[in-house]
C-alpha positions, 0 to 999 in steps of 0.5 A: 472800129476794127482794122485788119492788119497783116503781119509783114517783115516790116511791121503791120500793114493795115489792109482794111478797116470797118465797124461790123461785129463779125469775129467779135464773139470769136475773139471773146470766146478764144480770149476766155479759153486762153485765160481759163488755161492760165495763159496771159492775153492782151485783153482782160477777162471783163474788158469787152463786156465792161466796155460794151455795157457801159456804152449800150442801154440796158435793153436791145436787140442784135439784128441779123440779116439774110446775108449774116445769118450764118453768124447767128450763133455768134451774135447770140453769144454776144447778146447772152454772154457780152451785152446781158448780165443780172440787170440787163437783157439783150436778144437776137432777132431776124431783121425781117421780124418787124415786131423785134425792131419796134421801139427798140435799141438795135445793135447792127449785126448786118452791113449798111450796103445790104440797104441796096438789095435787101427790103428789110434792111431798107425798111429798118434804116428808113424807119430809123432815119428820124431817130438814128440814136436807136442803132449801133454801130452808127449809120456810117456807110463811109466805113464800109468803104475800102476807099477811105484808106485811099484818102491818105495817099490822095493828093487832094486830101493831103494838106487838109489830113496833114492839118487835122492830124499833124505831120507825125501821125500822117507820116505814120499812117503812110507807113501802116497803110499800103499805097492805095488808090481809087480806080479812075482816080489815078491822076490823084494817087500821090506816089504816082502809078507804077510803070507810068501807067495812066489807068488801072487797066494798064496794070494787066500789061505789066509783068507779074513782079511789077503788078503786086497789087491787089484789086478790091471792091470798095465795100459798099456793094454786094461783093465788098465783104468777107474777102469777096471781090478781092483779086491779087493781080500778081497771081493771075494771068494777064488776060484774067487780070485785064478782065477783072480791071476792065470790069472794075473800071467800067463799073458805075455802081460802086467804087474799086481800089488798087492796093499795093500788096504787102507780103505776109511774113511766116510765123511758126504756129501749131495746130492740133490734128487728132492727137498730134500737135503739128507745126505750120508756117502761117501768114497772120492777120490780126483783128483788134477791136477798139472802142472808137471813142476812147481808143481802148482795145476791147478784143483781138484775135489772130487768124493764120493760114498756110497756102493762100494770101486771103488771110480770113477766118475760114475752115482752113484757117487757125484762129487764136487769142493774142498774148 
C-alpha cells in the first residue's frame, strides 16, 4: 500500500492512496545508492527484497500493459534484483503475451481500470476470476478510487468507521486526509460545502481565494492516474473551472472528487547541474510503501518540484531517498 503524502507546514497531508508498484523500483534504487555512499536511510539494504520474497512464490511474472510499458525497465529491475535470488526466478512480460500468463503467478504492473478499455487486461482478469490467488496485488479496484478518501468525511459512514477503528484513529485520519467529497454527493459532506454552495459546479462562482480545492478524476477510469485528470481550481479562471466542474458533474462513467488543497511547504534541497551544486526551495511529496498486512515500511522516496503544485516524478523533479 502506497499513500502519497504532501509535506505541509502543519505536517503530512494524505492526498491519495494506491497499491500499484510504480515508483517502487526507483525508491529501491535511490535507497541503495544513498546507503552505498554511507548515508543513513529509513529503509535497510534488504528490507524490500526480504519482504517481497517472504510474501511471494519462488517463480512468477511481472506483467506490464500498453499503458505501463514505459515502466518496463523499472519492472525488470524489480524482477531481477528484488523478486529473484539464487533459488528464485521472476521475469517480466507484456500482458499481450498470453503464453507468459498461463498457469503462472502474476505481479500486477498495470492498473485494474485498464480492464475498461484494454482487451488484454480484460482477458487476463476474466481468466483469473476462478483463481484470484494467482495475482498480486489483489483485485481490489477500490484502491484505485480516490473516492475512498472521501468516506472518512461522509456522514453516512462516520459512525461505522468510528466504531471499527476507534475515536483516536478516526480523529487522526481527519487531520491527515484533507476534507474530500464525491462530486454529486455534497449533501453528505460532513463539514459542509464552502460558501454554502449546493453543488460542486458552484465552486466556480467563488473567488479564487475561496475555491482552494482540487478536482480529481477518482481513479477507476482512463485519466485517473499519473496526475491525469487533476485540476487545481484556485489556479484557473472562473470559466475554465466551470467547464471542468460541469463536465465532472455530468460524467456518469466514473466518480470525481473535490479535495481541499493543502499548500506544500518549501524545503531546501540541492541538485547537481553540470559540475555545480545548486540550491532549490522544493515542494515535497513522500511516497512510502508499506506491507499491507504487517504495516512495515519497505520502501520510501521523496519527490521535489519547484514551479508546480503537481508533485510527481517527472523530468522537472528531483527524486531522492529519505533518511
